[in-house]
Each structure stands twice: as C-alpha cells, then as structure tokens.
N, C-alpha and C positions, 0 to 999 in steps of 0.2 A: 818744097813739096808739102802741101797742107795735110794730106791724108795718105796713108800707105796701108796696103792690105798684106798682112803677114800670115804665112802658112806655118802651122805648128805640126810636127810629126812626132808623136809619142809612141814608142815601140818596145816590144820585148825582143831580145836578141839571143841567137843560139851560136853554136860553134861553126856553122857553115857560113863562111864569109860571103860567098856569092849569093846565097839565099837572103842574107841580111841586106846586101846591096839592092837586090831585086825588089825586096819588100819595101824598102825605104823609097826607092825610085817610083814604085807604084803609087805610094802615097804622095810623093812630090807631084806626080801627074794629076792626082785628084785635087791637090791644092791649086795647081795652075788652072784647072778647069773651072774653079770657083773664083778666079780673078786674082790669085796671089801674085805679088810682085817680088816678095822676099820670102824664102822658106828657111826655117831654122830646124836643124836636126839635133838630137841629143848627144851627150858625150860618148865617144868611142862607139859609134853606131855600126861599125863594120864587124863587130864581134862581141864576144862575151866580155863582161867586166872582169878582166883577168887579174886584177890587183888584189883579189881576195886572199891570195897566198903568194909567197916568193918562189918562183919556179922559172929556172933559166930557159926552159922550152918556150915560155910565153913571149920571149923576145922575137921569136920567129913570126909573130903576128904583125910586126912593124914593117913598114915599107919606106923606101926612099922616094922622094918626090921628084918627078912624077912617077906614079905607080898605079896598080890596078884600081884601088879605091879612088885615088885622086883623079884618075882619068875618067872614071865612071861619072863622077859628080860634075866634072868639067863639061863632059859631053851633054848631060841632061840640062845643065844651066844654059848652054848654048842652044840646044834644041827647043827649049820651052821659053827662052828669053827671060830667065829668072836670075835674081841674085840669090845664092845659096850659101848658108853658113854650115860648114861641116866640122867634124871633130875627129881627127885621125891620129894614129900611133906612128909617129915619124922616126925613121932611122936617119939621123943626120950624118953620122959617120961611124967608124968602128967603135963599138961600145958606148955610143952617145945617142940617146933616145929622148924624145920629147912628146908630151901630150899637146897636140897642135891643132888649133882651129884654122882652117883654110877657108877663105871667103872667095867665091867665084862670081865674077861679073856676068852680066847677061850674055856676053859673047863667048863665055866659057873660059876666059882668061882669068888667072889668079889676080884678084884685086889686092890681096894682102893676106897676112897670117898673123896669128898670135900664139905664142908658146906659153902654156900655163905657168904662172909665176909662183903661186903658193901650192906646195906639194904636201899632202897629208901623209902621215904614217901612223895609222890607228888600226886596231883589230878589224880585219876584213877590208881595209883600205891601205894596203902596203905600197903606196905609189912611189915613195922615195927609192924603193928598190929598182923601179923601172924608169922613172922620169928624171931627167936633169931639169932643174928650174929654168924657166924662160929667161932669155937675155935680150928681148926685143923691146922691153919697157911697156908702158901702158899708153899705147898709141892707137887711136881709132883707125879703122880701115876705111879709106875713102872709096865710095862706090857711087854709081849713078843715082842711088836712092838716098844718099846722104852719108854722114860719117857714123860708122857702126862701132860702138865701144864693146868689142867682143872680149869676154872674160870666160873662165871655165870653172864651174862647180865650186871647189874649195875657195876660189877667189872671192866668192860672194860674201864670205864672212868678214872680209877685210874692207872697211869703208874707205880706206886709203886708195884702194884699187879703183873703186867706182868714182871717187872724187878726182883722181888723176885723169881718168878717161874723160870725165865731164869738163875738167879744166882744159883739156886738149881739144874740146869742141865736139865730143860725141853727142849725137842726137838721139841715139837709142843705146840702152845697156842690154846686152844679150849674153845669156849664160847657158850654153850646153851643159847638161848636168847628169850625173849618175849617183843618186843617193837613195838610201832606203833603210829599212829596219833589219837588225839582226833578229832572227826568228825567236830567240829566247827572251827578248825584251818584253817587259810587261805592257799591257795595253796603255797604262798611264804614261809610261816612258815613251812609247811610240807616239802618242799624241803630243807630248812635250817637244819631241824632236821635230816633228813635221811642222808644228806651230812656230817653233823658233826659226825654221828654214823660211817659212813664208813671211814672218815678221822681218827677217834680215833683208829679203828681197824687196819687200815693200818699203823698208827703211831706206834702202839705197835709192829707190825712186823718189821718195819724199826729200831726202837730204840734198839731192841734185836736181830736182825738178825735171826729171826725165822719165819717159816710159821705160819699163823693164820687161824683158821677155826671158822666161826660163823654161827650157824644154828638158824634161826628165824622162828616164826610161821606166818601164813597168815590167812586171813578171818576177818570179823567184828564180834566182840562179844559184845552183849548189856550189859549195866550197869543195872542190875536188880533193883537197888535202885532208878533209874530214875533221879539221880543227873546230869549225863552227858548223851550224846548220844552214849556212848560206845567207844571202841577202834577199829580202823582199823589197824590190824597188817600188817606191810609193807614188809614182806618176805625179799627179797634181801639177802638171805643166800649167803655167799661168802667164797672163799678160796683165801688167799693172800700169795705170796712168801716172802722170807726174805728181799727183798728190797721194800716191800709194793705193788708189782705188783699184779694186779688182775689176778689170774689163772682161776677163774670161778665165775660167779655171777648169781643168780637166779632172776626171775622177782618178781614183788611186789604182784601178785595176785594168783599165781598158786600153788596148791598142786603138789609136784614133788619129785623125787629122782634123784640123780646124783652121779656118781662115778668119782672122780678126782684123777689123779696120781700126787703125790708130790715128787719132787726130793730132798730128805733129805740131800744129799751131798752138795747142794748149800749153806747150812748154814755156813759151814767152809770156803768156798770160799768167801762168802760175808763178813764174820767177818775178813778175812785177808785184804780185801781192805777198809773196814770201821771198824777199830778196836776200837769201842766205849768202849768195856770192858777194853781195855788197858789204855785208856785215862781218865777213870773215876777218879775224885778227891775225893776219899773216905775219905781223911783226912779233907775235907771241908764240908761234908754233915751232920754234927751233927744236925743242925737246922731243918732238915727234921723231926725230932722226936717231934718238937713243933707244937702245933695247929696253931700258927700264930707268925710271928716275929714282936712283938710290938716295 
C-alpha cells in the first residue's frame, strides 16, 4: 500500500466512561467520513488518567477482554470498515493488570494487542502501582493495512523499543499517549518538556526511516488526592515522516480529529539514502543487554 489515510482523535476525558466512548466514536465516524482507513486513539481514552495517585478504587476501571470498551470499538471498526488502534486498561487476571493497546481489524476482530513494556513511576504518573510490564515483546500487529508497530507513551523514550519494532518489519510506529505539564512547572520547563517529547518522537522516525504517529490527550485533569494541582495534557498530537519531518501537528488545547495521508513508499526511498540498517554494527552491541557498563 503506497498511501494510507490515518485518522487522529485528540480528546479530553472525564469520569463518565460511556460519555468518553460515545465522544470518541463520534470522532471516529468523522474520520471515516473523510476517508480514513486507520484511526488511532490516545492512551487510556475510556476514562480519566487515573495514575495521578495510588488509589485501589481505580482498579475498578479495568475490564477483562472482551468487555464494554473492547466491544464498543470492535463494533465501530466493523461498522465503518476501519482498522482502529485503541488503548485500554486490561484486567488480565486476579490482581494482574496491563496498559494494553488493542488493534481491531476492519471486520471488528482483534488483529492483535500490545502491552505497555516501559512503566513510569514519577510524580503524577504512578503507573507501576497499576500496570504489570508487558510480556508480549516488541512485535508489530499485522493488519490489512500493513504491520503496525504499536507502542504506548513512556515507550517512546526508549529507542530500543522503536528499533525492535522496525527490525520486526513495522511499517508505522504508533504511540497512544497521555503526557502533559504539572501546573506548577515554569513556562520554560513546560517548553523544554514538550520540545523533548517531540524531538524523541521525530528521532524515532529518523533512526528507523519510518512514519510516526503520536496521539495525545488534552485538557486539565485534577489530582483527586490533592497532592498536586493536576496535569494539563498538552495535546500536540502529530504525524512525522520517515525523515522526522512534521506532516501534521495539533494544537495544545483543542479536542479535534484530523485525517492525514501518509506516503508509505517514502520509507524505502529514505532507507536507500540513509542506510542506517545496513551500517549497524550488530557485532559490537552486546553491552546493550547490560544495565550499565561499570
């Protein structure tokens, strides 16, 4: 497939799960009406970003698969003949939970899933309390539109993750994301953080010669524990080409959808002029398996 039309859905989310689902499905329909073949949703789009604090009640937001969120996106994929990348809170078993991207094929069947591998534990992002690290490896999901290298948010800071997806044949790198500012950060710090985030995403595109799609949430969500003033999610969902060029970028405040056409044939062209895979010194990379070179 030389070109693909990708729908981006950038939303704010509240505590009403059904309202979040209905809103995202409404935007999915708008993407389909403009010719999207693939739609990508943000991280944990069925609810609030509940990892701002450690709270046992928040585990009740998870669902076993199939479940209500899972079924809703399966149904809309089938109805609209779309491939959809979701991000769901999975209850795998008693006391065992994952941050899981589920990809639905055009017929509504599950094409595959990816469980978030890198789990942060930072102020306002206490994900290690909730999520068991993924155990499915860095394996692209095979769909009718190609091999999708689906990763999730914190994974983007690890070039190893993008590289392993690329080495396994991924044709797109896709990152559902939930990242923003802590409200007490200075304007200068906010700029540095968002710039670093964009540089990392574009760097993954450049290093692997692949288009990158990142879909982030917007809006300010309070910290119900009162420890912080909450997170202001910075939006800025983006699509980058295989040389890191920005094909499209959202603003920081607005709920929106956008359909972006990606020229998939450019990957081969770029890899011919920048043959990074050819020049890799795989015979010298053994120490990458160490925690640190003492």
